PQR file of N, CA, C, O and H, with PARSE charges and radii, in Angstrom:
ATOM      1  N   MET A   1       0.782  -0.943   0.398 -0.4000 1.5000
ATOM      2  CA  MET A   1      -0.252  -0.058  -0.006 -0.0000 2.0000
ATOM      3  C   MET A   1       0.684   1.167  -0.080  0.5500 1.7000
ATOM      4  O   MET A   1       1.636   1.349   0.679 -0.5500 1.4000
ATOM      5  N   SER A   2       0.306   1.979  -1.074 -0.4000 1.5000
ATOM      6  CA  SER A   2       0.836   3.709  -0.298 -0.0000 2.0000
ATOM      7  C   SER A   2      -0.059   4.689  -0.683  0.5500 1.7000
ATOM      8  O   SER A   2      -1.033   4.515  -1.416 -0.5500 1.4000
ATOM      9  H   SER A   2      -0.468   1.831  -1.691  0.4000 1.0000
ATOM     10  N   ILE A   3       0.310   5.765  -0.151 -0.4000 1.5000
ATOM     11  CA  ILE A   3      -0.193   6.794   0.194 -0.0000 2.0000
ATOM     12  C   ILE A   3       0.306   7.626  -0.443  0.5500 1.7000
ATOM     13  O   ILE A   3       1.165   7.147  -1.184 -0.5500 1.4000
ATOM     14  H   ILE A   3       1.101   5.907   0.445  0.4000 1.0000
ATOM     15  N   SER A   4       0.174   8.887  -0.549 -0.4000 1.5000
ATOM     16  CA  SER A   4       0.456  10.136  -0.920 -0.0000 2.0000
ATOM     17  C   SER A   4       1.162  11.094   0.706  0.5500 1.7000
ATOM     18  O   SER A   4       0.812  11.049   1.885 -0.5500 1.4000
ATOM     19  H   SER A   4      -0.524   9.276   0.052  0.4000 1.0000
ATOM     20  N   ASN A   5       2.098  11.763   0.085 -0.4000 1.5000
ATOM     21  CA  ASN A   5       2.489  12.856   1.435 -0.0000 2.0000
ATOM     22  C   ASN A   5       1.586  13.485   2.180  0.5500 1.7000
ATOM     23  O   ASN A   5       1.430  13.541   3.400 -0.5500 1.4000
ATOM     24  H   ASN A   5       2.382  11.799  -0.873  0.4000 1.0000
ATOM     25  N   LEU A   6       0.724  14.187   0.830 -0.4000 1.5000
ATOM     26  CA  LEU A   6      -0.396  15.282   1.576 -0.0000 2.0000
ATOM     27  C   LEU A   6      -1.420  14.118   2.610  0.5500 1.7000
ATOM     28  O   LEU A   6      -1.424  14.444   3.797 -0.5500 1.4000
ATOM     29  H   LEU A   6       0.850  14.141  -0.161  0.4000 1.0000
ATOM     30  N   THR A   7      -2.247  12.853   2.272 -0.4000 1.5000
ATOM     31  CA  THR A   7      -2.835  12.721   2.379 -0.0000 2.0000
ATOM     32  C   THR A   7      -2.401  12.022   4.244  0.5500 1.7000
ATOM     33  O   THR A   7      -3.182  11.955   5.193 -0.5500 1.4000
ATOM     34  H   THR A   7      -2.244  12.588   1.308  0.4000 1.0000
ATOM     35  N   ALA A   8      -1.009  11.632   4.209 -0.4000 1.5000
ATOM     36  CA  ALA A   8      -0.462  11.336   5.016 -0.0000 2.0000
ATOM     37  C   ALA A   8      -0.224  12.563   6.106  0.5500 1.7000
ATOM     38  O   ALA A   8      -0.477  12.235   7.265 -0.5500 1.4000
ATOM     39  H   ALA A   8      -0.375  11.687   3.438  0.4000 1.0000
ATOM     40  N   MET A   9       0.182  13.798   5.928 -0.4000 1.5000
ATOM     41  CA  MET A   9       0.556  14.690   6.521 -0.0000 2.0000
ATOM     42  C   MET A   9      -1.454  15.085   6.866  0.5500 1.7000
ATOM     43  O   MET A   9      -1.466  15.722   7.919 -0.5500 1.4000
ATOM     44  H   MET A   9       0.388  14.064   4.986  0.4000 1.0000
ATOM     45  N   ILE A  10      -2.661  14.942   6.444 -0.4000 1.5000
ATOM     46  CA  ILE A  10      -3.928  15.029   6.705 -0.0000 2.0000
ATOM     47  C   ILE A  10      -4.017  14.499   8.199  0.5500 1.7000
ATOM     48  O   ILE A  10      -4.474  15.040   9.205 -0.5500 1.4000
ATOM     49  H   ILE A  10      -2.651  14.425   5.588  0.4000 1.0000
ATOM     50  N   ILE A  11      -3.282  12.954   7.958 -0.4000 1.5000
ATOM     51  CA  ILE A  11      -3.456  11.706   9.216 -0.0000 2.0000
ATOM     52  C   ILE A  11      -3.124  12.525  10.565  0.5500 1.7000
ATOM     53  O   ILE A  11      -3.720  12.707  11.626 -0.5500 1.4000
ATOM     54  H   ILE A  11      -2.911  12.514   7.140  0.4000 1.0000
ATOM     55  N   VAL A  12      -2.140  12.852  10.131 -0.4000 1.5000
ATOM     56  CA  VAL A  12      -0.887  12.924  11.580 -0.0000 2.0000
ATOM     57  C   VAL A  12      -1.300  14.561  12.327  0.5500 1.7000
ATOM     58  O   VAL A  12      -1.032  15.018  13.439 -0.5500 1.4000
ATOM     59  H   VAL A  12      -1.656  12.705   9.269  0.4000 1.0000
ATOM     60  N   ASN A  13      -2.026  15.117  11.205 -0.4000 1.5000
ATOM     61  CA  ASN A  13      -1.895  17.196  11.886 -0.0000 2.0000
ATOM     62  C   ASN A  13      -3.359  16.561  11.976  0.5500 1.7000
ATOM     63  O   ASN A  13      -2.888  15.865  12.875 -0.5500 1.4000
ATOM     64  H   ASN A  13      -2.244  14.746  10.302  0.4000 1.0000
ATOM     65  N   ASN A  14      -4.410  16.229  11.912 -0.4000 1.5000
ATOM     66  CA  ASN A  14      -5.554  16.465  12.587 -0.0000 2.0000
ATOM     67  C   ASN A  14      -6.169  15.485  13.641  0.5500 1.7000
ATOM     68  O   ASN A  14      -6.486  14.306  13.486 -0.5500 1.4000
ATOM     69  H   ASN A  14      -4.793  16.794  11.181  0.4000 1.0000
ATOM     70  N   GLU A  15      -6.253  16.234  14.697 -0.4000 1.5000
ATOM     71  CA  GLU A  15      -6.475  15.557  15.719 -0.0000 2.0000
ATOM     72  C   GLU A  15      -8.099  15.141  15.907  0.5500 1.7000
ATOM     73  O   GLU A  15      -8.472  14.364  16.786 -0.5500 1.4000
ATOM     74  H   GLU A  15      -5.995  17.193  14.824  0.4000 1.0000
ATOM     75  N   ASP A  16      -9.126  15.871  14.805 -0.4000 1.5000
ATOM     76  CA  ASP A  16     -10.295  15.116  14.731 -0.0000 2.0000
ATOM     77  C   ASP A  16     -10.735  14.754  14.165  0.5500 1.7000
ATOM     78  O   ASP A  16     -11.896  15.151  14.071 -0.5500 1.4000
ATOM     79  H   ASP A  16      -8.823  16.502  14.090  0.4000 1.0000
ATOM     80  N   LEU A  17     -10.264  13.613  13.190 -0.4000 1.5000
ATOM     81  CA  LEU A  17     -10.959  12.685  12.244 -0.0000 2.0000
ATOM     82  C   LEU A  17     -11.187  11.556  12.950  0.5500 1.7000
ATOM     83  O   LEU A  17     -10.877  11.169  14.077 -0.5500 1.4000
ATOM     84  H   LEU A  17      -9.321  13.289  13.267  0.4000 1.0000
ATOM     85  N   ILE A  18     -11.884  11.051  11.911 -0.4000 1.5000
ATOM     86  CA  ILE A  18     -13.396   9.584  12.292 -0.0000 2.0000
ATOM     87  C   ILE A  18     -12.376   8.417  11.819  0.5500 1.7000
ATOM     88  O   ILE A  18     -11.949   8.146  10.696 -0.5500 1.4000
ATOM     89  H   ILE A  18     -12.136  11.365  10.995  0.4000 1.0000
ATOM     90  N   PHE A  19     -12.092   7.700  13.348 -0.4000 1.5000
ATOM     91  CA  PHE A  19     -11.817   6.520  12.700 -0.0000 2.0000
ATOM     92  C   PHE A  19     -12.431   5.579  12.952  0.5500 1.7000
ATOM     93  O   PHE A  19     -12.600   5.301  14.139 -0.5500 1.4000
ATOM     94  H   PHE A  19     -12.439   7.920  14.260  0.4000 1.0000
ATOM     95  N   THR A  20     -13.001   4.732  11.900 -0.4000 1.5000
ATOM     96  CA  THR A  20     -13.591   3.556  11.763 -0.0000 2.0000
ATOM     97  C   THR A  20     -14.304   2.511  10.797  0.5500 1.7000
ATOM     98  O   THR A  20     -13.454   2.053  10.034 -0.5500 1.4000
ATOM     99  H   THR A  20     -12.864   4.958  10.936  0.4000 1.0000
ATOM    100  N   TYR A  21     -15.297   2.087  10.611 -0.4000 1.5000
ATOM    101  CA  TYR A  21     -15.009   0.617   9.337 -0.0000 2.0000
ATOM    102  C   TYR A  21     -16.763   0.598   8.983  0.5500 1.7000
ATOM    103  O   TYR A  21     -17.709   1.227   9.458 -0.5500 1.4000
ATOM    104  H   TYR A  21     -15.988   2.458  11.231  0.4000 1.0000
ATOM    105  N   ALA A  22     -16.667  -0.245   8.125 -0.4000 1.5000
ATOM    106  CA  ALA A  22     -18.052  -0.287   7.504 -0.0000 2.0000
ATOM    107  C   ALA A  22     -17.672  -1.823   6.644  0.5500 1.7000
ATOM    108  O   ALA A  22     -16.563  -2.207   6.272 -0.5500 1.4000
ATOM    109  H   ALA A  22     -15.899  -0.756   7.740  0.4000 1.0000
ATOM    110  N   GLY A  23     -18.795  -2.397   6.516 -0.4000 1.5000
ATOM    111  CA  GLY A  23     -19.425  -3.585   6.556 -0.0000 2.0000
ATOM    112  C   GLY A  23     -19.951  -4.474   7.619  0.5500 1.7000
ATOM    113  O   GLY A  23     -19.743  -4.083   8.768 -0.5500 1.4000
ATOM    114  H   GLY A  23     -19.696  -2.085   6.818  0.4000 1.0000
ATOM    115  N   PRO A  24     -20.624  -5.650   7.462 -0.5600 1.5000
ATOM    116  CA  PRO A  24     -19.512  -5.831   7.076  0.2800 2.0000
ATOM    117  C   PRO A  24     -19.602  -6.372   5.197  0.5500 1.7000
ATOM    118  O   PRO A  24     -20.440  -5.648   4.660 -0.5500 1.4000
ATOM    119  N   ASP A  25     -19.279  -6.907   4.651 -0.4000 1.5000
ATOM    120  CA  ASP A  25     -19.408  -6.701   2.208 -0.0000 2.0000
ATOM    121  C   ASP A  25     -20.015  -7.915   2.301  0.5500 1.7000
ATOM    122  O   ASP A  25     -20.301  -8.524   3.331 -0.5500 1.4000
ATOM    123  H   ASP A  25     -18.598  -7.496   5.088  0.4000 1.0000
ATOM    124  N   SER A  26     -20.238  -8.307   0.907 -0.4000 1.5000
ATOM    125  CA  SER A  26     -20.752  -9.582   0.734 -0.0000 2.0000
ATOM    126  C   SER A  26     -19.728 -10.517   1.181  0.5500 1.7000
ATOM    127  O   SER A  26     -20.087 -11.683   1.340 -0.5500 1.4000
ATOM    128  H   SER A  26     -20.005  -7.812   0.070  0.4000 1.0000
ATOM    129  N   ASN A  27     -18.660 -10.245   1.382 -0.4000 1.5000
ATOM    130  CA  ASN A  27     -17.876 -11.487   2.060 -0.0000 2.0000
ATOM    131  C   ASN A  27     -17.573 -12.156   3.212  0.5500 1.7000
ATOM    132  O   ASN A  27     -16.973 -13.165   3.580 -0.5500 1.4000
ATOM    133  H   ASN A  27     -18.368  -9.297   1.253  0.4000 1.0000
ATOM    134  N   GLY A  28     -18.262 -11.150   3.694 -0.4000 1.5000
ATOM    135  CA  GLY A  28     -18.379 -10.646   5.483 -0.0000 2.0000
ATOM    136  C   GLY A  28     -17.444 -10.593   6.345  0.5500 1.7000
ATOM    137  O   GLY A  28     -17.318 -11.133   7.444 -0.5500 1.4000
ATOM    138  H   GLY A  28     -18.750 -10.330   3.395  0.4000 1.0000
ATOM    139  N   LYS A  29     -16.234  -9.291   5.252 -0.4000 1.5000
ATOM    140  CA  LYS A  29     -15.459  -8.648   5.236 -0.0000 2.0000
ATOM    141  C   LYS A  29     -15.240  -7.417   6.333  0.5500 1.7000
ATOM    142  O   LYS A  29     -14.761  -8.143   7.204 -0.5500 1.4000
ATOM    143  H   LYS A  29     -16.336  -8.852   4.360  0.4000 1.0000
ATOM    144  N   PHE A  30     -15.233  -6.392   6.808 -0.4000 1.5000
ATOM    145  CA  PHE A  30     -14.856  -5.268   7.050 -0.0000 2.0000
ATOM    146  C   PHE A  30     -13.661  -4.694   6.349  0.5500 1.7000
ATOM    147  O   PHE A  30     -12.599  -5.210   6.002 -0.5500 1.4000
ATOM    148  H   PHE A  30     -15.622  -5.801   6.100  0.4000 1.0000
ATOM    149  N   SER A  31     -14.342  -2.968   6.196 -0.4000 1.5000
ATOM    150  CA  SER A  31     -13.210  -2.360   5.462 -0.0000 2.0000
ATOM    151  C   SER A  31     -12.758  -1.325   6.347  0.5500 1.7000
ATOM    152  O   SER A  31     -13.777  -0.689   6.614 -0.5500 1.4000
ATOM    153  H   SER A  31     -15.205  -2.549   6.478  0.4000 1.0000
ATOM    154  N   GLY A  32     -11.385  -0.600   7.194 -0.4000 1.5000
ATOM    155  CA  GLY A  32     -11.200   0.590   7.732 -0.0000 2.0000
ATOM    156  C   GLY A  32     -11.213   2.121   6.869  0.5500 1.7000
ATOM    157  O   GLY A  32     -10.742   2.471   5.787 -0.5500 1.4000
ATOM    158  H   GLY A  32     -10.557  -1.117   6.977  0.4000 1.0000
ATOM    159  N   TRP A  33     -11.855   2.689   7.740 -0.4000 1.5000
ATOM    160  CA  TRP A  33     -11.775   4.144   6.872 -0.0000 2.0000
ATOM    161  C   TRP A  33     -11.236   5.130   8.026  0.5500 1.7000
ATOM    162  O   TRP A  33     -11.012   4.945   9.222 -0.5500 1.4000
ATOM    163  H   TRP A  33     -12.238   2.405   8.619  0.4000 1.0000
ATOM    164  N   ILE A  34     -11.102   6.413   7.065 -0.4000 1.5000
ATOM    165  CA  ILE A  34     -10.382   7.564   8.157 -0.0000 2.0000
ATOM    166  C   ILE A  34     -10.964   8.290   7.406  0.5500 1.7000
ATOM    167  O   ILE A  34     -10.742   8.267   6.195 -0.5500 1.4000
ATOM    168  H   ILE A  34     -11.283   6.564   6.093  0.4000 1.0000
ATOM    169  N   SER A  35     -12.263   9.485   8.242 -0.4000 1.5000
ATOM    170  CA  SER A  35     -12.614  10.401   7.812 -0.0000 2.0000
ATOM    171  C   SER A  35     -12.154  11.949   8.202  0.5500 1.7000
ATOM    172  O   SER A  35     -11.218  12.244   8.945 -0.5500 1.4000
ATOM    173  H   SER A  35     -12.443   9.503   9.226  0.4000 1.0000
ATOM    174  N   MET A  36     -13.032  12.847   7.527 -0.4000 1.5000
ATOM    175  CA  MET A  36     -13.072  14.171   8.175 -0.0000 2.0000
ATOM    176  C   MET A  36     -14.214  13.989   9.168  0.5500 1.7000
ATOM    177  O   MET A  36     -15.033  13.072   9.232 -0.5500 1.4000
ATOM    178  H   MET A  36     -13.792  12.607   6.923  0.4000 1.0000
ATOM    179  N   PRO A  37     -14.058  15.232  10.038 -0.5600 1.5000
ATOM    180  CA  PRO A  37     -15.427  14.978  10.450  0.2800 2.0000
ATOM    181  C   PRO A  37     -16.722  15.811  10.093  0.5500 1.7000
ATOM    182  O   PRO A  37     -17.700  16.125  10.772 -0.5500 1.4000
ATOM    183  N   ASN A  38     -16.311  16.094   8.558 -0.4000 1.5000
ATOM    184  CA  ASN A  38     -17.653  16.191   7.888 -0.0000 2.0000
ATOM    185  C   ASN A  38     -18.076  15.746   6.445  0.5500 1.7000
ATOM    186  O   ASN A  38     -18.437  16.206   5.362 -0.5500 1.4000
ATOM    187  H   ASN A  38     -15.516  15.838   8.007  0.4000 1.0000
ATOM    188  N   GLY A  39     -17.649  13.859   7.483 -0.4000 1.5000
ATOM    189  CA  GLY A  39     -17.841  12.902   6.679 -0.0000 2.0000
ATOM    190  C   GLY A  39     -16.811  12.556   5.701  0.5500 1.7000
ATOM    191  O   GLY A  39     -16.393  11.404   5.591 -0.5500 1.4000
ATOM    192  H   GLY A  39     -17.356  13.485   8.363  0.4000 1.0000
ATOM    193  N   ARG A  40     -16.260  13.847   4.757 -0.4000 1.5000
ATOM    194  CA  ARG A  40     -15.344  13.509   3.533 -0.0000 2.0000
ATOM    195  C   ARG A  40     -14.487  12.285   3.806  0.5500 1.7000
ATOM    196  O   ARG A  40     -14.210  12.049   4.982 -0.5500 1.4000
ATOM    197  H   ARG A  40     -16.600  14.784   4.847  0.4000 1.0000
ATOM    198  N   PRO A  41     -13.969  11.359   2.705 -0.5600 1.5000
ATOM    199  CA  PRO A  41     -13.454  10.108   3.060  0.2800 2.0000
ATOM    200  C   PRO A  41     -11.667  11.019   3.215  0.5500 1.7000
ATOM    201  O   PRO A  41     -11.136  11.978   2.655 -0.5500 1.4000
ATOM    202  N   VAL A  42     -11.446  10.464   3.822 -0.4000 1.5000
ATOM    203  CA  VAL A  42      -9.534  10.658   3.219 -0.0000 2.0000
ATOM    204  C   VAL A  42      -8.773   9.118   2.991  0.5500 1.7000
ATOM    205  O   VAL A  42      -8.229   9.046   1.889 -0.5500 1.4000
ATOM    206  H   VAL A  42     -11.878   9.685   4.277  0.4000 1.0000
ATOM    207  N   LEU A  43      -8.685   8.289   3.559 -0.4000 1.5000
ATOM    208  CA  LEU A  43      -8.624   7.046   3.282 -0.0000 2.0000
ATOM    209  C   LEU A  43      -9.229   5.496   3.980  0.5500 1.7000
ATOM    210  O   LEU A  43      -9.720   5.331   5.096 -0.5500 1.4000
ATOM    211  H   LEU A  43      -9.127   8.347   4.455  0.4000 1.0000
ATOM    212  N   ASN A  44      -9.001   4.506   2.919 -0.4000 1.5000
ATOM    213  CA  ASN A  44     -10.175   3.516   2.450 -0.0000 2.0000
ATOM    214  C   ASN A  44      -9.129   2.369   2.573  0.5500 1.7000
ATOM    215  O   ASN A  44      -8.037   2.495   2.021 -0.5500 1.4000
ATOM    216  H   ASN A  44      -8.602   4.640   2.012  0.4000 1.0000
ATOM    217  N   THR A  45      -9.400   1.395   3.194 -0.4000 1.5000
ATOM    218  CA  THR A  45      -9.104  -0.034   3.086 -0.0000 2.0000
ATOM    219  C   THR A  45      -9.751  -1.179   1.587  0.5500 1.7000
ATOM    220  O   THR A  45     -10.863  -0.970   1.102 -0.5500 1.4000
ATOM    221  H   THR A  45     -10.287   1.292   3.643  0.4000 1.0000
ATOM    222  N   GLN A  46      -9.089  -1.992   1.214 -0.4000 1.5000
ATOM    223  CA  GLN A  46     -10.565  -2.882   0.725 -0.0000 2.0000
ATOM    224  C   GLN A  46     -11.700  -3.799   2.875  0.5500 1.7000
ATOM    225  O   GLN A  46     -11.710  -3.726   4.103 -0.5500 1.4000
ATOM    226  H   GLN A  46      -8.186  -2.161   1.608  0.4000 1.0000
ATOM    227  N   SER A  47     -12.322  -4.463   1.671 -0.4000 1.5000
ATOM    228  CA  SER A  47     -12.589  -4.900   2.594 -0.0000 2.0000
ATOM    229  C   SER A  47     -12.369  -6.991   2.904  0.5500 1.7000
ATOM    230  O   SER A  47     -12.945  -8.060   2.701 -0.5500 1.4000
ATOM    231  H   SER A  47     -12.314  -4.523   0.673  0.4000 1.0000
ATOM    232  N   VAL A  48     -10.686  -6.197   3.711 -0.4000 1.5000
ATOM    233  CA  VAL A  48     -10.191  -7.654   4.315 -0.0000 2.0000
ATOM    234  C   VAL A  48     -10.306  -8.372   5.639  0.5500 1.7000
ATOM    235  O   VAL A  48      -9.887  -9.501   5.895 -0.5500 1.4000
ATOM    236  H   VAL A  48     -10.218  -5.329   3.875  0.4000 1.0000
ATOM    237  N   PHE A  49     -11.070  -7.362   6.601 -0.4000 1.5000
ATOM    238  CA  PHE A  49     -10.607  -7.396   8.241 -0.0000 2.0000
ATOM    239  C   PHE A  49     -12.054  -8.313   8.499  0.5500 1.7000
ATOM    240  O   PHE A  49     -13.137  -8.369   7.918 -0.5500 1.4000
ATOM    241  H   PHE A  49     -11.410  -6.445   6.392  0.4000 1.0000
ATOM    242  N   ASP A  50     -11.521  -8.918   9.561 -0.4000 1.5000
ATOM    243  CA  ASP A  50     -12.557 -10.257   9.805 -0.0000 2.0000
ATOM    244  C   ASP A  50     -13.857  -9.817  11.007  0.5500 1.7000
ATOM    245  O   ASP A  50     -14.799 -10.526  11.361 -0.5500 1.4000
ATOM    246  H   ASP A  50     -10.641  -8.873  10.033  0.4000 1.0000
ATOM    247  N   SER A  51     -13.552  -8.568  11.408 -0.4000 1.5000
ATOM    248  CA  SER A  51     -13.938  -7.882  12.186 -0.0000 2.0000
ATOM    249  C   SER A  51     -14.249  -6.021  12.269  0.5500 1.7000
ATOM    250  O   SER A  51     -13.575  -5.134  11.746 -0.5500 1.4000
ATOM    251  H   SER A  51     -12.787  -7.992  11.121  0.4000 1.0000
ATOM    252  N   SER A  52     -15.171  -5.923  12.893 -0.4000 1.5000
ATOM    253  CA  SER A  52     -15.263  -4.176  12.622 -0.0000 2.0000
ATOM    254  C   SER A  52     -13.881  -3.495  13.443  0.5500 1.7000
ATOM    255  O   SER A  52     -13.266  -2.465  13.163 -0.5500 1.4000
ATOM    256  H   SER A  52     -15.719  -6.643  13.318  0.4000 1.0000
ATOM    257  N   GLY A  53     -13.623  -4.591  14.681 -0.4000 1.5000
ATOM    258  CA  GLY A  53     -12.608  -4.195  15.912 -0.0000 2.0000
ATOM    259  C   GLY A  53     -11.016  -4.075  14.987  0.5500 1.7000
ATOM    260  O   GLY A  53     -10.266  -3.110  15.131 -0.5500 1.4000
ATOM    261  H   GLY A  53     -14.122  -5.427  14.909  0.4000 1.0000
ATOM    262  N   ASP A  54     -10.753  -5.092  14.175 -0.4000 1.5000
ATOM    263  CA  ASP A  54      -9.810  -5.289  13.039 -0.0000 2.0000
ATOM    264  C   ASP A  54      -9.625  -3.961  12.580  0.5500 1.7000
ATOM    265  O   ASP A  54      -8.614  -3.286  12.777 -0.5500 1.4000
ATOM    266  H   ASP A  54     -11.363  -5.876  14.058  0.4000 1.0000
ATOM    267  N   ALA A  55     -10.429  -3.683  12.089 -0.4000 1.5000
ATOM    268  CA  ALA A  55     -10.765  -2.382  10.991 -0.0000 2.0000
ATOM    269  C   ALA A  55      -9.979  -1.558  11.632  0.5500 1.7000
ATOM    270  O   ALA A  55      -8.794  -1.239  11.543 -0.5500 1.4000
ATOM    271  H   ALA A  55     -11.250  -4.231  11.929  0.4000 1.0000
ATOM    272  N   LYS A  56     -11.152  -1.182  12.511 -0.4000 1.5000
ATOM    273  CA  LYS A  56     -10.476   0.570  13.462 -0.0000 2.0000
ATOM    274  C   LYS A  56      -9.489   0.617  13.625  0.5500 1.7000
ATOM    275  O   LYS A  56      -8.820   1.595  13.290 -0.5500 1.4000
ATOM    276  H   LYS A  56     -12.115  -1.441  12.584  0.4000 1.0000
ATOM    277  N   ASN A  57      -8.676  -1.137  14.602 -0.4000 1.5000
ATOM    278  CA  ASN A  57      -7.540  -0.919  14.925 -0.0000 2.0000
ATOM    279  C   ASN A  57      -6.661  -0.630  13.688  0.5500 1.7000
ATOM    280  O   ASN A  57      -5.995   0.387  13.883 -0.5500 1.4000
ATOM    281  H   ASN A  57      -9.220  -1.931  14.874  0.4000 1.0000
ATOM    282  N   HIS A  58      -6.454  -1.152  12.560 -0.4000 1.5000
ATOM    283  CA  HIS A  58      -5.947  -1.299  11.815 -0.0000 2.0000
ATOM    284  C   HIS A  58      -5.449   0.438  11.157  0.5500 1.7000
ATOM    285  O   HIS A  58      -4.456   0.916  10.608 -0.5500 1.4000
ATOM    286  H   HIS A  58      -6.995  -1.977  12.401  0.4000 1.0000
ATOM    287  N   MET A  59      -6.909   0.974  11.650 -0.4000 1.5000
ATOM    288  CA  MET A  59      -6.932   2.488  11.214 -0.0000 2.0000
ATOM    289  C   MET A  59      -5.918   3.705  12.203  0.5500 1.7000
ATOM    290  O   MET A  59      -5.477   4.850  12.109 -0.5500 1.4000
ATOM    291  H   MET A  59      -7.715   0.586  12.096  0.4000 1.0000
ATOM    292  N   LEU A  60      -5.934   2.818  12.928 -0.4000 1.5000
ATOM    293  CA  LEU A  60      -5.215   3.677  14.349 -0.0000 2.0000
ATOM    294  C   LEU A  60      -3.911   3.353  14.283  0.5500 1.7000
ATOM    295  O   LEU A  60      -3.072   4.219  14.530 -0.5500 1.4000
ATOM    296  H   LEU A  60      -6.293   1.887  13.004  0.4000 1.0000
ATOM    297  N   SER A  61      -3.584   2.236  13.988 -0.4000 1.5000
ATOM    298  CA  SER A  61      -2.474   1.892  14.224 -0.0000 2.0000
ATOM    299  C   SER A  61      -1.657   2.401  13.136  0.5500 1.7000
ATOM    300  O   SER A  61      -0.490   2.656  13.430 -0.5500 1.4000
ATOM    301  H   SER A  61      -4.265   1.531  13.788  0.4000 1.0000
ATOM    302  N   LEU A  62      -2.190   2.686  11.436 -0.4000 1.5000
ATOM    303  CA  LEU A  62      -1.676   3.356  10.277 -0.0000 2.0000
ATOM    304  C   LEU A  62      -1.373   4.650  10.997  0.5500 1.7000
ATOM    305  O   LEU A  62      -0.319   5.231  10.738 -0.5500 1.4000
ATOM    306  H   LEU A  62      -3.139   2.478  11.197  0.4000 1.0000
ATOM    307  N   ARG A  63      -2.151   5.102  11.810 -0.4000 1.5000
ATOM    308  CA  ARG A  63      -2.168   6.499  12.304 -0.0000 2.0000
ATOM    309  C   ARG A  63      -0.496   6.567  12.458  0.5500 1.7000
ATOM    310  O   ARG A  63       0.451   6.967  11.781 -0.5500 1.4000
ATOM    311  H   ARG A  63      -3.007   4.630  12.020  0.4000 1.0000
ATOM    312  N   ASP A  64      -0.736   5.866  13.901 -0.4000 1.5000
ATOM    313  CA  ASP A  64       0.729   5.413  14.888 -0.0000 2.0000
ATOM    314  C   ASP A  64       1.816   5.821  14.341  0.5500 1.7000
ATOM    315  O   ASP A  64       2.603   6.697  14.701 -0.5500 1.4000
ATOM    316  H   ASP A  64      -1.505   5.541  14.452  0.4000 1.0000
ATOM    317  N   LYS A  65       1.816   4.712  12.897 -0.4000 1.5000
ATOM    318  CA  LYS A  65       2.863   4.547  12.361 -0.0000 2.0000
ATOM    319  C   LYS A  65       3.153   5.863  11.758  0.5500 1.7000
ATOM    320  O   LYS A  65       4.195   6.333  12.213 -0.5500 1.4000
ATOM    321  H   LYS A  65       1.176   4.001  12.604  0.4000 1.0000
ATOM    322  N   LEU A  66       2.506   6.692  10.785 -0.4000 1.5000
ATOM    323  CA  LEU A  66       2.697   7.274  10.073 -0.0000 2.0000
ATOM    324  C   LEU A  66       3.238   8.868  11.240  0.5500 1.7000
ATOM    325  O   LEU A  66       4.072   9.710  10.907 -0.5500 1.4000
ATOM    326  H   LEU A  66       1.659   6.309  10.415  0.4000 1.0000
ATOM    327  N   ALA A  67       2.650   8.851  12.238 -0.4000 1.5000
ATOM    328  CA  ALA A  67       2.760   9.788  13.206 -0.0000 2.0000
ATOM    329  C   ALA A  67       4.281   9.785  13.406  0.5500 1.7000
ATOM    330  O   ALA A  67       5.010  10.776  13.368 -0.5500 1.4000
ATOM    331  H   ALA A  67       1.973   8.167  12.509  0.4000 1.0000
ATOM    332  N   ASP A  68       4.749   8.148  13.688 -0.4000 1.5000
ATOM    333  CA  ASP A  68       6.537   7.797  14.109 -0.0000 2.0000
ATOM    334  C   ASP A  68       7.340   8.424  13.006  0.5500 1.7000
ATOM    335  O   ASP A  68       8.275   9.191  12.775 -0.5500 1.4000
ATOM    336  H   ASP A  68       4.157   7.342  13.719  0.4000 1.0000
ATOM    337  N   LYS A  69       6.496   7.706  12.497 -0.4000 1.5000
ATOM    338  CA  LYS A  69       7.629   8.384  10.772 -0.0000 2.0000
ATOM    339  C   LYS A  69       7.985   9.863  10.300  0.5500 1.7000
ATOM    340  O   LYS A  69       8.793  10.310   9.486 -0.5500 1.4000
ATOM    341  H   LYS A  69       5.737   7.083  12.684  0.4000 1.0000
ATOM    342  N   ALA A  70       7.078  10.413  11.122 -0.4000 1.5000
ATOM    343  CA  ALA A  70       6.827  12.280  10.471 -0.0000 2.0000
ATOM    344  C   ALA A  70       7.920  12.547  12.434  0.5500 1.7000
ATOM    345  O   ALA A  70       8.537  13.573  12.718 -0.5500 1.4000
ATOM    346  H   ALA A  70       6.422  10.050  11.783  0.4000 1.0000
ATOM    347  N   ILE A  71       7.848  11.842  12.954 -0.4000 1.5000
ATOM    348  CA  ILE A  71       8.570  13.032  14.190 -0.0000 2.0000
ATOM    349  C   ILE A  71      10.449  12.180  14.101  0.5500 1.7000
ATOM    350  O   ILE A  71      11.424  12.791  14.540 -0.5500 1.4000
ATOM    351  H   ILE A  71       7.346  11.009  12.724  0.4000 1.0000
ATOM    352  N   ASN A  72      10.544  11.039  13.591 -0.4000 1.5000
ATOM    353  CA  ASN A  72      11.813  10.594  13.340 -0.0000 2.0000
ATOM    354  C   ASN A  72      12.519  10.597  12.068  0.5500 1.7000
ATOM    355  O   ASN A  72      13.643  10.308  11.657 -0.5500 1.4000
ATOM    356  H   ASN A  72       9.752  10.543  13.234  0.4000 1.0000
ATOM    357  N   ALA A  73      11.023  11.196  11.441 -0.4000 1.5000
ATOM    358  CA  ALA A  73      12.133  12.082   9.471 -0.0000 2.0000
ATOM    359  C   ALA A  73      13.508  12.433   9.868  0.5500 1.7000
ATOM    360  O   ALA A  73      14.286  12.908   9.041 -0.5500 1.4000
ATOM    361  H   ALA A  73      10.110  11.430  11.775  0.4000 1.0000
TER
END
């Protein structure tokens, strides 16, 4: 997976983003979502997670990894 630098900066620098999930999809899997407070999507995944909690936790983990890379860059 790759994301643009702008998307990474939006995720790292906005404390009011919504980290959530969607699904289950027709395959029974969930997708992860990061959205602006107004509902505008910032980033989402394919439906690959077995539970809603896994999807949401993945998106939170992604935020933490991006923040760590920004600090250590």
